[in-house]
C-alpha positions as CSV (number, residue, x, y, z in Angstrom):
1,X,-0.3,0.2,-0.2
2,X,3.1,2.5,0.5
3,X,4.6,1.8,-2.5
4,X,0.9,2.3,-4.5
5,X,0.2,5.8,-2.5
6,X,4.1,7.2,-3.1
7,X,3.3,5.8,-7.3
8,X,-0.1,8.4,-7.0
9,X,1.5,11.0,-5.3
10,X,4.7,10.5,-8.0
11,X,2.5,11.0,-10.9
12,X,0.0,13.6,-9.5
13,X,3.9,15.8,-8.5
14,X,4.4,15.0,-12.5
15,X,0.6,16.0,-13.7
16,X,1.8,19.3,-11.4
17,X,5.0,20.0,-13.4
18,X,4.3,18.8,-16.7
19,X,0.9,18.2,-17.8
20,X,-0.4,15.3,-19.1
21,X,0.2,13.7,-22.4
22,X,-2.0,13.1,-25.8
23,X,-3.6,9.7,-26.3
24,X,-6.0,9.7,-29.2
25,X,-8.6,12.6,-29.2
26,X,-9.1,12.3,-25.3
27,X,-9.4,15.7,-23.2
28,X,-9.9,16.4,-20.1
29,X,-12.8,17.0,-18.4
30,X,-15.1,16.8,-15.1
31,X,-18.6,17.0,-14.2
32,X,-19.5,19.4,-11.5
33,X,-19.1,18.5,-7.9
34,X,-16.1,17.2,-6.0
35,X,-13.9,16.5,-9.3
36,X,-15.4,19.6,-10.8
37,X,-14.4,21.5,-8.7
38,X,-10.7,20.6,-8.2
39,X,-7.8,22.4,-9.9
40,X,-6.9,20.5,-13.2
41,X,-3.2,19.6,-12.1
42,X,-4.5,17.7,-8.8
43,X,-6.5,15.3,-11.2
44,X,-5.1,11.7,-11.1
45,X,-4.3,10.8,-15.0
46,X,-6.8,8.0,-14.2
47,X,-9.7,10.0,-12.7
48,X,-9.1,12.7,-15.7
49,X,-9.8,10.1,-18.2
50,X,-12.8,8.6,-16.4
51,X,-13.6,12.5,-16.8
52,X,-12.8,13.0,-20.1
53,X,-15.5,10.3,-21.2
54,X,-18.3,12.3,-19.7
55,X,-17.5,14.9,-22.4
56,X,-18.2,17.9,-20.0
57,X,-15.5,20.2,-19.7
58,X,-13.3,21.3,-16.6
59,X,-13.7,24.7,-15.6
60,X,-9.8,25.0,-16.5
61,X,-7.6,24.9,-19.7
62,X,-7.8,21.6,-21.4
63,X,-4.6,19.3,-21.5
64,X,-4.3,16.0,-23.0
65,X,-5.1,13.0,-20.9
66,X,-1.4,10.3,-21.2
67,X,-0.9,6.8,-22.5
68,X,-2.2,5.2,-19.1
69,X,-0.5,2.7,-17.3
70,X,-2.7,-0.2,-15.7
71,X,-2.8,0.9,-11.7
72,X,-0.6,-1.0,-9.3
73,X,-3.6,-3.4,-7.1
74,X,-0.7,-5.0,-5.2
75,X,-2.1,-8.1,-5.8
76,X,-0.2,-11.3,-5.2
77,X,1.2,-11.9,-8.5
78,X,4.1,-14.9,-9.4
79,X,7.3,-13.7,-10.6
80,X,7.0,-16.0,-13.4
81,X,3.8,-13.2,-14.2
82,X,6.6,-10.3,-14.4
83,X,9.0,-11.7,-16.5
84,X,9.1,-10.7,-19.9
85,X,9.4,-7.0,-21.2
86,X,13.1,-7.5,-20.9
87,X,13.6,-10.6,-23.0
88,X,11.9,-8.2,-25.9
89,X,13.9,-5.2,-25.3
90,X,17.1,-8.0,-25.4
91,X,16.4,-8.4,-28.9
92,X,17.8,-5.6,-29.9
93,X,20.9,-6.7,-28.0
94,X,20.8,-9.4,-30.7
95,X,20.4,-7.8,-34.1
96,X,21.9,-8.2,-37.3
97,X,24.4,-5.4,-36.6
98,X,25.4,-7.3,-33.2
99,X,26.1,-9.9,-35.9
100,X,28.2,-7.3,-38.3
101,X,30.4,-5.6,-35.4
102,X,31.2,-8.8,-33.4
103,X,31.9,-11.5,-36.1
104,X,33.9,-8.2,-37.8
105,X,35.6,-7.9,-34.6
106,X,36.8,-11.3,-33.7
107,X,37.9,-11.8,-37.3
108,X,40.3,-8.3,-37.4
109,X,41.5,-8.4,-33.7
110,X,40.9,-12.2,-32.9
111,X,40.0,-12.0,-28.8
112,X,41.2,-8.4,-28.3
113,X,37.8,-6.3,-27.7
114,X,36.4,-9.6,-25.6
115,X,36.4,-6.9,-23.0
116,X,34.7,-4.4,-24.6
117,X,32.0,-6.7,-25.1
118,X,31.8,-7.9,-21.8
119,X,31.9,-4.1,-20.6
120,X,29.5,-3.2,-22.8
121,X,26.7,-5.9,-21.6
122,X,27.4,-5.2,-17.8
123,X,26.6,-1.5,-18.6
124,X,23.3,-2.5,-20.8
125,X,21.9,-4.5,-17.3
126,X,21.9,-1.4,-15.6
127,X,21.0,0.5,-18.1
128,X,18.1,-1.9,-18.6
129,X,16.8,-1.8,-15.5
130,X,16.9,2.0,-14.8
131,X,14.4,2.1,-18.0
132,X,11.9,-0.1,-16.7
133,X,12.2,0.9,-13.1
134,X,11.3,4.8,-14.4
135,X,8.3,3.4,-16.6
136,X,7.0,1.5,-13.1
137,X,7.2,4.1,-11.3
138,X,5.5,6.8,-13.4
139,X,3.4,4.7,-15.5
140,X,5.0,6.6,-18.7
141,X,7.5,6.2,-21.3
142,X,10.5,8.2,-21.5
143,X,9.9,9.8,-24.4
144,X,6.5,10.5,-23.3
145,X,8.4,12.3,-19.8
146,X,10.6,13.8,-22.5
147,X,7.8,15.4,-24.8
148,X,5.8,16.6,-21.4
149,X,9.1,18.6,-20.7
150,X,10.6,19.9,-23.7
151,X,9.2,23.3,-25.7
152,X,7.9,22.2,-29.4
153,X,10.8,23.2,-30.7
154,X,12.8,21.0,-28.8
155,X,10.7,18.0,-29.3
156,X,11.2,17.9,-32.9
157,X,14.6,18.1,-32.7
158,X,14.8,15.3,-30.4
159,X,12.3,13.6,-32.0
160,X,14.8,14.1,-35.1
161,X,18.0,12.5,-33.8
162,X,15.8,9.8,-32.1
163,X,14.1,8.8,-35.4
164,X,17.7,8.5,-37.4
165,X,18.7,6.1,-34.8
166,X,15.5,4.5,-35.4
167,X,16.3,4.4,-38.9
168,X,19.7,3.3,-38.5
169,X,18.4,0.1,-36.3
170,X,16.2,-0.7,-39.1
171,X,19.1,-1.1,-41.5
172,X,21.0,-3.0,-39.4
173,X,17.9,-5.3,-39.4
174,X,16.2,-5.1,-42.5
175,X,19.9,-6.0,-44.0
176,X,21.1,-8.6,-41.9
177,X,17.3,-10.0,-42.5
178,X,18.2,-9.9,-46.5
179,X,21.3,-11.2,-46.4
180,X,20.2,-14.7,-44.4
181,X,17.5,-14.9,-46.9
182,X,20.2,-14.5,-49.6
183,X,21.9,-17.2,-47.5
184,X,19.5,-19.9,-47.7
185,X,17.6,-19.4,-49.8
186,X,19.3,-17.0,-53.0
187,X,17.0,-14.1,-53.1
188,X,18.3,-11.0,-54.2
189,X,18.9,-8.9,-51.3
190,X,16.3,-6.3,-52.4
191,X,13.5,-8.7,-52.5
192,X,14.7,-10.2,-49.4
193,X,14.2,-6.8,-47.4
194,X,10.6,-6.7,-49.1
195,X,10.0,-9.6,-47.5
196,X,11.5,-8.8,-44.1
197,X,9.3,-5.7,-44.2
198,X,5.9,-7.9,-44.6
199,X,6.9,-10.8,-42.0
200,X,8.0,-8.3,-39.2
201,X,4.7,-6.2,-39.9
202,X,2.7,-9.3,-39.2
203,X,4.3,-9.9,-36.5
204,X,3.5,-6.5,-35.2
205,X,-0.2,-7.1,-35.2
206,X,0.0,-9.1,-32.3
207,X,1.2,-6.2,-30.5
208,X,-1.2,-4.0,-28.2
209,X,-4.3,-6.2,-27.1
210,X,-2.1,-9.1,-27.7
211,X,0.8,-8.4,-25.8
212,X,1.3,-11.7,-23.9
213,X,1.1,-13.6,-27.5
214,X,3.5,-10.5,-28.8
215,X,6.1,-11.2,-26.4
216,X,5.6,-15.3,-26.2
217,X,6.7,-14.8,-29.9
218,X,9.9,-12.3,-29.6
219,X,10.8,-15.0,-26.8
220,X,10.9,-18.0,-29.3
221,X,13.0,-16.1,-32.0
222,X,15.3,-15.2,-29.3
223,X,16.1,-18.8,-28.4
224,X,16.5,-19.8,-32.0
225,X,19.1,-17.1,-32.2
226,X,20.6,-18.2,-29.3
227,X,20.7,-21.9,-30.7
228,X,21.7,-20.3,-34.1
229,X,24.7,-18.5,-33.1
230,X,26.2,-20.6,-30.3
231,X,26.6,-24.0,-32.2
232,X,29.3,-23.4,-33.9
233,X,31.2,-23.3,-30.3
234,X,30.1,-26.7,-29.5
235,X,32.0,-27.8,-32.5
236,X,35.3,-25.5,-32.1
237,X,35.4,-24.4,-28.4
238,X,37.9,-21.5,-28.0
239,X,40.4,-21.5,-25.8
240,X,40.3,-20.5,-22.3
241,X,43.5,-18.9,-21.7
242,X,42.8,-16.3,-24.7
243,X,39.3,-15.4,-23.8
244,X,40.8,-14.7,-20.4
245,X,43.7,-12.8,-22.2
246,X,40.5,-10.6,-23.8
247,X,39.3,-9.2,-20.8
248,X,42.3,-7.1,-19.9
249,X,41.9,-3.9,-21.5
250,X,43.6,-2.7,-24.2
251,X,43.4,-1.5,-28.0
252,X,45.6,-2.0,-31.0
253,X,45.2,1.4,-32.8
254,X,42.6,3.8,-34.0
255,X,40.7,1.1,-36.0
256,X,40.5,-0.8,-32.9
257,X,38.9,1.9,-31.3
258,X,36.4,2.5,-34.0
259,X,35.7,-1.2,-33.8
260,X,35.2,-0.9,-29.9
261,X,32.5,2.2,-30.6
262,X,30.9,0.2,-32.9
263,X,30.6,-3.2,-30.8
264,X,29.4,-0.7,-28.4
265,X,26.7,0.8,-30.4
266,X,25.9,-2.9,-31.1
267,X,25.1,-3.7,-27.3
268,X,23.7,-0.5,-25.7
269,X,21.1,0.0,-27.7
270,X,19.4,3.6,-27.7
271,X,15.9,2.7,-28.5
272,X,15.7,-0.2,-26.6
273,X,16.2,2.1,-23.5
274,X,13.4,4.2,-24.7
275,X,11.4,0.8,-25.4
276,X,11.6,-0.6,-22.0
277,X,9.9,2.2,-20.2
278,X,6.9,1.3,-22.4
279,X,7.3,-2.5,-22.2
280,X,6.8,-2.6,-18.6
281,X,3.5,-0.8,-18.6
282,X,2.3,-2.4,-22.0
283,X,3.1,-5.6,-20.2
284,X,0.0,-5.4,-18.1
285,X,-2.3,-4.5,-21.1
286,X,-5.6,-5.6,-20.7
287,X,-5.2,-7.1,-16.9
288,X,-6.9,-6.3,-13.9
289,X,-4.3,-7.0,-11.5
290,X,-0.2,-5.8,-11.0
291,X,1.8,-6.3,-8.5
292,X,3.0,-3.3,-6.4
293,X,5.5,-1.1,-7.0
294,X,8.7,-3.1,-5.4
295,X,7.5,-6.3,-6.3
296,X,7.5,-5.5,-9.8
297,X,10.8,-3.7,-9.0
298,X,12.1,-7.1,-7.8
299,X,10.7,-9.0,-10.2
300,X,11.8,-6.5,-13.0
301,X,15.4,-6.9,-11.6
302,X,15.6,-10.8,-12.9
303,X,14.1,-10.2,-15.8
304,X,16.4,-7.5,-16.7
305,X,19.4,-9.9,-15.8
306,X,18.5,-13.2,-16.9
307,X,17.8,-11.6,-20.9
308,X,20.5,-9.5,-20.5
309,X,22.6,-12.7,-19.8
310,X,21.1,-14.6,-22.6
311,X,21.6,-11.4,-24.9
312,X,25.2,-11.4,-23.9
313,X,25.9,-14.7,-24.3
314,X,25.0,-14.8,-28.0
315,X,26.9,-11.7,-28.2
316,X,29.9,-13.1,-26.8
317,X,29.3,-16.0,-28.8
318,X,29.4,-14.6,-31.9
319,X,32.7,-12.6,-30.9
320,X,34.4,-16.1,-29.9
321,X,33.3,-17.9,-32.9
322,X,35.1,-15.2,-35.5
323,X,38.2,-15.1,-32.9
324,X,38.8,-19.1,-32.8
325,X,37.8,-19.9,-36.5
326,X,37.7,-16.7,-38.6
327,X,40.7,-14.8,-37.6
328,X,43.4,-14.6,-40.1
329,X,40.9,-15.9,-43.3
330,X,40.2,-13.8,-46.3
331,X,36.8,-12.3,-46.9
332,X,35.5,-13.0,-43.3
333,X,34.9,-8.9,-42.9
334,X,31.4,-9.4,-44.3
335,X,28.3,-11.6,-43.5
336,X,28.4,-13.4,-46.5
337,X,31.9,-14.0,-46.3
338,X,31.8,-15.1,-42.7
339,X,29.1,-17.5,-43.1
340,X,31.3,-19.1,-46.0
341,X,34.1,-18.9,-44.0
342,X,32.0,-20.6,-41.3
343,X,30.9,-23.5,-43.3
344,X,34.5,-24.3,-44.8
345,X,35.9,-24.6,-41.3
346,X,32.8,-25.9,-39.3
347,X,30.7,-27.6,-42.2
348,X,27.5,-27.1,-43.7
349,X,24.7,-27.8,-41.2
350,X,26.9,-25.1,-39.0
351,X,26.2,-22.9,-41.3
352,X,22.7,-22.9,-41.9
353,X,22.0,-22.9,-38.7
354,X,24.1,-19.6,-38.3
355,X,22.3,-18.1,-40.8
356,X,18.6,-19.2,-39.5
357,X,19.7,-17.9,-36.3
358,X,20.7,-14.4,-38.6
359,X,17.2,-14.6,-40.2
360,X,15.3,-14.9,-36.8
361,X,17.4,-11.7,-35.3
362,X,16.2,-10.0,-38.1
363,X,12.4,-10.8,-38.1
364,X,12.3,-10.2,-33.7
365,X,14.5,-6.9,-33.8
366,X,12.7,-5.2,-36.9
367,X,9.4,-6.0,-34.9
368,X,10.5,-4.6,-31.5
369,X,12.4,-1.4,-33.4
370,X,9.3,-0.3,-35.5
371,X,7.6,-1.0,-32.0
372,X,10.3,1.2,-30.1
373,X,9.3,4.1,-33.3
374,X,5.9,4.3,-32.4
375,X,6.4,5.0,-28.8
376,X,9.7,7.4,-29.3
377,X,7.1,9.4,-32.0
378,X,4.1,9.4,-29.8
379,X,5.9,10.8,-26.7
380,X,7.7,13.3,-28.2
381,X,5.4,14.5,-30.8
382,X,2.4,13.2,-29.2
383,X,1.2,11.7,-32.4
384,X,-0.8,8.1,-32.6
385,X,0.8,7.0,-35.8
386,X,-0.1,4.1,-37.1
387,X,2.0,0.5,-36.9
388,X,2.3,0.7,-40.7
389,X,2.9,3.9,-41.3
390,X,6.3,3.7,-38.5
391,X,7.4,0.6,-40.6
392,X,7.9,2.2,-43.9
393,X,9.4,5.5,-42.3
394,X,12.2,3.0,-41.3
395,X,12.0,0.1,-44.0
396,X,12.4,2.8,-47.1
397,X,15.9,3.6,-46.2
398,X,17.1,0.1,-45.8
399,X,15.2,-1.0,-49.1
400,X,17.1,2.0,-51.1
401,X,20.4,0.6,-49.1
402,X,19.9,-3.0,-50.8
403,X,19.0,-1.6,-54.1
404,X,22.3,0.6,-54.5
405,X,25.1,-0.6,-51.8
406,X,27.6,-3.4,-52.7
407,X,28.7,-4.2,-49.5
408,X,26.1,-4.0,-47.0
409,X,28.0,-5.5,-43.8
410,X,29.8,-2.6,-44.5
411,X,26.6,-0.3,-43.6
412,X,25.7,-2.2,-40.7
413,X,29.2,-1.2,-39.6
414,X,28.5,2.3,-39.8
415,X,25.0,2.2,-38.7
416,X,26.1,1.0,-35.2
417,X,28.7,4.2,-35.4
418,X,25.5,6.1,-35.6
419,X,23.8,4.0,-32.9
420,X,26.6,4.8,-30.6
421,X,26.2,8.4,-31.1
422,X,22.5,8.2,-30.1
423,X,23.3,6.5,-27.2
424,X,23.8,9.5,-24.6
425,X,20.9,11.5,-25.3
426,X,19.1,8.5,-24.2
427,X,21.3,7.6,-21.1
428,X,21.3,11.1,-20.2
429,X,17.9,12.1,-19.5
430,X,17.1,8.6,-18.0
431,X,19.7,9.0,-15.7
432,X,18.4,12.8,-14.4
433,X,14.9,11.4,-13.9
434,X,16.0,8.2,-11.9
435,X,17.2,10.8,-9.8
436,X,14.7,13.3,-9.3
437,X,12.9,12.3,-6.2
438,X,10.0,14.5,-7.1
439,X,9.4,12.6,-9.9
440,X,9.8,8.9,-8.4
441,X,9.8,9.5,-4.5
442,X,11.2,6.9,-2.4
443,X,12.3,4.8,-5.8
444,X,14.8,7.6,-6.9
445,X,18.3,6.3,-7.1
446,X,20.6,7.4,-4.3
447,X,24.0,8.9,-4.3
448,X,25.7,5.9,-5.0
449,X,23.9,4.5,-7.8
450,X,23.5,7.9,-9.5
451,X,27.6,8.0,-9.1
452,X,27.8,4.5,-10.9
453,X,25.9,5.4,-13.3
454,X,27.3,9.1,-14.1
455,X,30.6,7.0,-14.5
456,X,29.0,4.4,-16.7
457,X,27.4,7.8,-19.0
458,X,30.8,8.9,-18.7
459,X,32.6,6.0,-20.0
460,X,30.2,5.5,-23.1
461,X,30.3,9.8,-23.9
462,X,34.1,9.6,-24.2
463,X,34.0,6.6,-26.7
464,X,31.3,8.1,-28.8
465,X,34.0,11.6,-28.8
466,X,36.8,9.8,-29.3
467,X,34.9,8.2,-32.6
468,X,33.9,11.2,-34.0
469,X,37.5,13.0,-33.2
470,X,38.9,9.3,-35.2
471,X,36.3,9.9,-38.2
472,X,37.0,13.7,-38.8
473,X,40.5,13.0,-38.5
474,X,40.0,10.3,-41.1
475,X,41.5,7.4,-39.2
476,X,38.1,5.5,-39.6
């Protein structure tokens, strides 16, 4: 009960500072009497939504009703009922961009950058939990909170950079899927990209009212990805001593720094940070019961750790596979070349399983990426765009690249660098909001945790600045 009261107070505080966001055509209204005499900013969002249904205007100025999360009823929910959102978000960490970045890293530098991948995955656990925590406590997504606090010009600029990130994300996912279909069935890349776009759109039909089924489909694809990318290690396991040597932080020239930044961009995903704060609330779509905040946060910690441990294992397996079996081989800097090398070294069965994992990676991650894009648009621009429109916005650039590019894998790696640049725009607001006691109440980060978060953000920003400098110096 204490957690529920704190949650209600937090949301009322939020309404006082920034008003409420928009959902469809709903507007705050009130009936005469108790609610009609309340100041608008003191009306709880759920009460406002009910009042809006009456169609009677409130005596104060009109504001939009936010996308409302299911209330924390304090039900004794099983932990298994809380699990799910983090596994959907984790799909973003095993997309085809990860395949390209990790295979390129292993093929070029062997075990040199294992430490970068492990560090990035550890940081992603903290970041994704913070995003989930923000959504659970406030009932709103990170984009919605940003949109409520920015002026129109700021919202538009922030949306522009977030949309570039979404396009770069989908670029990697669609291209990776097209390459997988080419490897499996010989389809031209452009046709393969169209197929990926169509199938991922069908997957998105299950999102929303059938959220539970959507989560199960994504988790099933995640398991296929895991098997597809780990299978090769059972045939040719790496030397444990070399793996441990890769945990010692060091670089080997400017190009390895660029590669490290690409790995970081592939591992800590901006759109996953924006989305996770939505997923934890959409998870309870249509449900009448929801655990209290304390129990939900506990369950979410388990959800995040297990989901990202699985994603991290997949990423590490990719890098180790390339470092152990492909290092020093020519033509392995592309996904196609890497797959052909896998077939040559480990056999056609492992090569086919690898391609199936790549296809599952593309289908799941491009669906989740479009889901994130819709929430970004809704939260920042207060526009409830249909899913198919969001799908087209990010799909078209990928299809253009597939039509004209002669080296799609290189485009994947460049896309991961773009994602790396976008990370601070998601992390810094998240860091501020989760430390804001007026927004988070008793659930706000303490000093120690906030300092850790500051260090993580600083490390990421330093890598990004290094990347930009190296790029402009022509060393990339």
